[in-house]
C-alpha positions, 0 to 999 in steps of 0.5 A: 487489518480487518479488510483490505484491498489487493491491487495489481499493476506492473505497468513499468511507465508509473512509478511506485507513488503513482500506483499507490495513489491509484490503488488508495484512490480505488480503496477510498471508492470501495470502502468510503475511508482512506488507507493509511497502510500499504504493503508491497514486496520489498523490491518494490521499494528501491529494486534491491530487496533491502527496501525501508518504508516510505510515505506516499501521501498520508499512506505509509508503504512498507515492505512485506515479503509475503506479498507478491511483486506488482501487487499492493495491499491497502488498508488501515492499520489496526491500532489506528482503528482502535485509537479512533473508537 
């Protein structure tokens, strides 16, 4: 990922999918393109740290231990950018 958006949302009233959709909407506003990857802390996926990736619309949500809890790191995977050229 060459550029990305770090989004923070700790609202317990919204589920993960809502948070990712809101962050993806802001990414599109800022960069003019849709993200295809969102890295989150593993606990965000299923609450026990053993989360596997899932899809929210066209965004692949993947666990990454270096991302802090309640943070969402969105962008476009470099392989997808290379294929588009």
